[in-house]
Structure formats: C-alpha cells, structure tokens
VMD Tcl script that draws the C-alpha trace (Angstrom):
set ca {
  {-21.17 18.05 4.19}
  {-20.48 18.00 0.45}
  {-18.04 15.38 -0.80}
  {-15.12 16.61 -2.83}
  {-14.18 15.51 -6.34}
  {-10.60 14.23 -6.26}
  {-10.42 13.08 -9.88}
  {-7.74 15.64 -10.83}
  {-5.63 14.69 -7.81}
  {-6.12 10.99 -8.63}
  {-5.02 11.53 -12.24}
  {-1.90 13.41 -11.16}
  {-0.93 10.78 -8.59}
  {-1.67 7.96 -11.06}
  {0.56 9.67 -13.63}
  {3.55 9.09 -11.36}
  {2.52 5.54 -10.41}
  {0.74 6.27 -7.15}
  {-2.82 6.27 -5.83}
  {-4.74 8.42 -3.35}
  {-3.42 7.29 0.03}
  {-5.92 6.81 2.85}
  {-6.03 9.05 5.93}
  {-4.41 12.00 4.16}
  {-5.90 15.50 4.05}
  {-7.18 16.72 0.72}
  {-5.17 19.94 1.07}
  {-1.95 17.91 1.26}
  {-3.04 15.90 -1.78}
  {-3.74 19.16 -3.63}
  {-0.21 20.36 -2.85}
  {1.37 17.11 -4.16}
  {-0.81 17.25 -7.29}
  {0.29 20.85 -7.90}
  {3.96 19.83 -7.59}
  {3.42 17.02 -10.08}
  {1.78 19.44 -12.52}
  {4.53 22.05 -12.09}
  {7.19 19.45 -12.88}
  {5.66 19.02 -16.36}
  {6.50 15.33 -16.69}
  {9.75 15.52 -14.71}
  {8.35 14.48 -11.33}
  {10.60 11.61 -10.26}
  {10.22 8.70 -7.84}
  {12.57 10.61 -5.50}
  {10.24 13.62 -5.65}
  {7.28 11.41 -4.78}
  {9.13 9.79 -1.90}
  {10.05 13.20 -0.48}
  {6.44 14.36 -0.65}
  {5.07 11.20 0.92}
  {7.70 11.17 3.66}
  {5.67 13.95 5.30}
  {2.65 11.65 5.39}
  {4.44 8.51 6.48}
  {6.87 9.92 9.02}
  {7.91 7.96 12.11}
  {5.40 9.62 14.45}
  {2.44 9.00 12.17}
  {3.35 5.38 11.53}
  {3.98 4.79 15.24}
  {0.55 6.22 15.97}
  {-1.04 3.94 13.37}
  {0.67 0.91 14.93}
  {-0.14 1.81 18.52}
  {-3.67 3.16 18.16}
  {-5.13 1.79 14.95}
  {-3.68 -1.55 13.86}
  {-3.80 -3.05 17.37}
  {-7.59 -2.58 17.36}
  {-8.42 -3.70 13.83}
  {-9.78 -7.22 13.45}
  {-7.41 -9.47 11.46}
  {-4.71 -6.75 11.20}
  {-4.17 -6.82 14.96}
  {-2.61 -10.26 14.51}
  {0.14 -8.71 12.39}
  {0.93 -5.61 14.47}
  {4.32 -6.85 15.61}
  {5.43 -7.69 12.06}
  {4.17 -4.34 10.79}
  {6.03 -2.59 13.61}
  {9.26 -4.41 12.78}
  {8.88 -3.60 9.08}
  {8.39 0.09 9.90}
  {11.47 -0.02 12.12}
  {13.46 -1.66 9.31}
  {12.33 1.10 6.94}
  {13.56 3.85 9.26}
  {16.88 2.04 9.61}
  {17.20 2.21 5.82}
  {16.50 -1.49 5.35}
  {13.76 -0.95 2.78}
  {13.95 -4.38 1.15}
  {13.63 -5.98 4.59}
  {10.68 -3.68 5.33}
  {8.85 -4.66 2.15}
  {9.80 -8.32 2.63}
  {8.25 -8.17 6.09}
  {4.99 -6.70 4.85}
  {4.37 -9.16 2.03}
  {3.42 -11.99 4.44}
  {1.18 -9.52 6.29}
  {-0.72 -8.72 3.09}
  {-0.98 -12.39 2.20}
  {-1.94 -13.52 5.71}
  {-4.50 -10.77 6.20}
  {-5.96 -11.46 2.75}
  {-6.31 -15.16 3.48}
  {-7.89 -14.57 6.91}
  {-10.34 -12.04 5.51}
  {-11.21 -14.51 2.73}
  {-11.84 -17.26 5.27}
  {-14.04 -14.96 7.36}
  {-16.11 -14.16 4.27}
  {-16.42 -17.76 3.09}
  {-14.06 -17.26 0.13}
  {-11.61 -20.02 -0.73}
  {-8.38 -18.88 0.90}
  {-6.03 -21.54 -0.49}
  {-3.91 -21.37 -3.61}
  {-2.20 -18.31 -5.05}
  {-2.84 -15.04 -3.20}
  {-3.72 -13.26 -6.45}
  {-6.61 -15.74 -6.85}
  {-7.77 -14.88 -3.32}
  {-7.83 -11.17 -4.19}
  {-9.57 -11.89 -7.50}
  {-12.26 -13.74 -5.51}
  {-12.62 -10.69 -3.23}
  {-13.18 -8.48 -6.25}
  {-15.67 -10.90 -7.79}
  {-17.62 -11.23 -4.54}
  {-17.61 -7.47 -4.02}
  {-19.10 -6.86 -7.46}
  {-21.65 -9.69 -7.19}
  {-22.91 -8.50 -3.82}
  {-22.84 -4.89 -5.01}
  {-20.35 -4.03 -2.27}
  {-18.37 -2.04 -4.85}
  {-19.55 0.04 -7.76}
  {-17.82 -0.42 -11.11}
  {-15.96 2.88 -10.52}
  {-14.77 1.70 -7.10}
  {-13.70 -1.62 -8.59}
  {-11.71 0.20 -11.29}
  {-10.00 2.40 -8.67}
  {-9.20 -0.58 -6.46}
  {-7.79 -2.54 -9.40}
  {-5.69 0.42 -10.49}
  {-4.26 0.88 -7.00}
  {-3.37 -2.84 -6.88}
  {-1.68 -2.53 -10.28}
  {0.32 0.52 -9.20}
  {1.28 -1.16 -5.93}
  {2.42 -4.32 -7.73}
  {4.43 -2.20 -10.19}
  {6.13 -0.49 -7.26}
  {6.97 -3.83 -5.62}
  {8.23 -5.20 -8.94}
  {10.46 -2.13 -9.36}
  {12.40 -3.09 -6.24}
  {15.34 -5.04 -7.56}
  {16.31 -7.22 -4.65}
  {19.48 -9.15 -5.29}
  {21.10 -11.75 -3.12}
  {24.86 -12.08 -3.07}
  {25.98 -15.25 -1.30}
  {28.94 -14.93 1.08}
  {32.33 -15.56 -0.47}
  {33.34 -17.91 2.34}
  {31.36 -20.40 4.35}
  {30.56 -19.73 7.97}
  {31.46 -22.66 10.22}
}
mol new
graphics top color blue
foreach p $ca { graphics top sphere $p radius 0.5 }
foreach p [lrange $ca 0 end-1] q [lrange $ca 1 end] { graphics top cylinder $p $q radius 0.2 }
display resetview
C-alpha cells in the first residue's frame, strides 16, 4: 500500500491554527482542506469547529473512551476524567472540559516520562522538552517528525491560550 502525501492538507489546516488529527480519514481531511481553500483566507474558528464536530461527535468520543482509552497503558488511568471532560463539553461547559483535560495531559506526560527514565519533576514543559530530546537522540523521531510534533504542540498551546477563562467571585458570601 502506497502512503499518501498529506503536505497540502497539513498546510491548509496549519493556516487556520490546526494540525492533522489522528484517526481521521484522508477523504474527510481533503474536504476540510478544500473548504479552507475556498474560503480564501476567511475560514474562521467557527468554521473549523463545525467541520471538526463531525469528527469529534458524541458517538465517536464515547467509542474512544469505551474501547480505546480503557485499554491504553497510562491513559487508562485517566479514562474517568476524560469521560467527564467529554460530558462537560457536550453540556456546553467547554472551559470545564479543557480544565479537566489539562491534568490528564500533565499526569500522562509525567507517567510516560517516569516509564522511560526521564526526569518527571518540575515544569511539564520541561518534561515534554526532555521527551523531544530523547526522541531525537535515540532516533525515535526524524527531524521532519520532530518539526511536525513541535508545530502541533505550538498550535495546541495557542488554542488553549485563546480560551479566555475569567472568574467572577460571587457578590455575596455563602454561609
């Protein structure tokens, strides 16, 4: 089977601050890339969310939780938290959903680091930097793969930073 070149799709998705999502058919990615191109620079975050809502619908995410995450080493420990974050998302509590997943990313990163003999203490960004360094030293990633991984982390962090979570304290105290 011949592998397919997805560079054009990657460039289109990157142009709107996204990356090639895993477990998605290339024909769907082609359709999203075509929509981005047709919009001629006017493809909005709302447009992207509408397109990706077909990929990350309730049934697909439920399937991932029930049949994939429960059987993945390290991630299986976070299945309940992931499930609750997905539920929060579908209730429209998106900040709660993201807030629930951040400890999952950090916890899974630290456990994977420990399993691989990487120092798991300190700032989580240092843990992920160590992953990247180890991957390049042991030739687990090519330079191209490292660049793609770094870009996806940058786009993901930009997305998280774009969420403007504000806290308004209650006007009266609860007794």
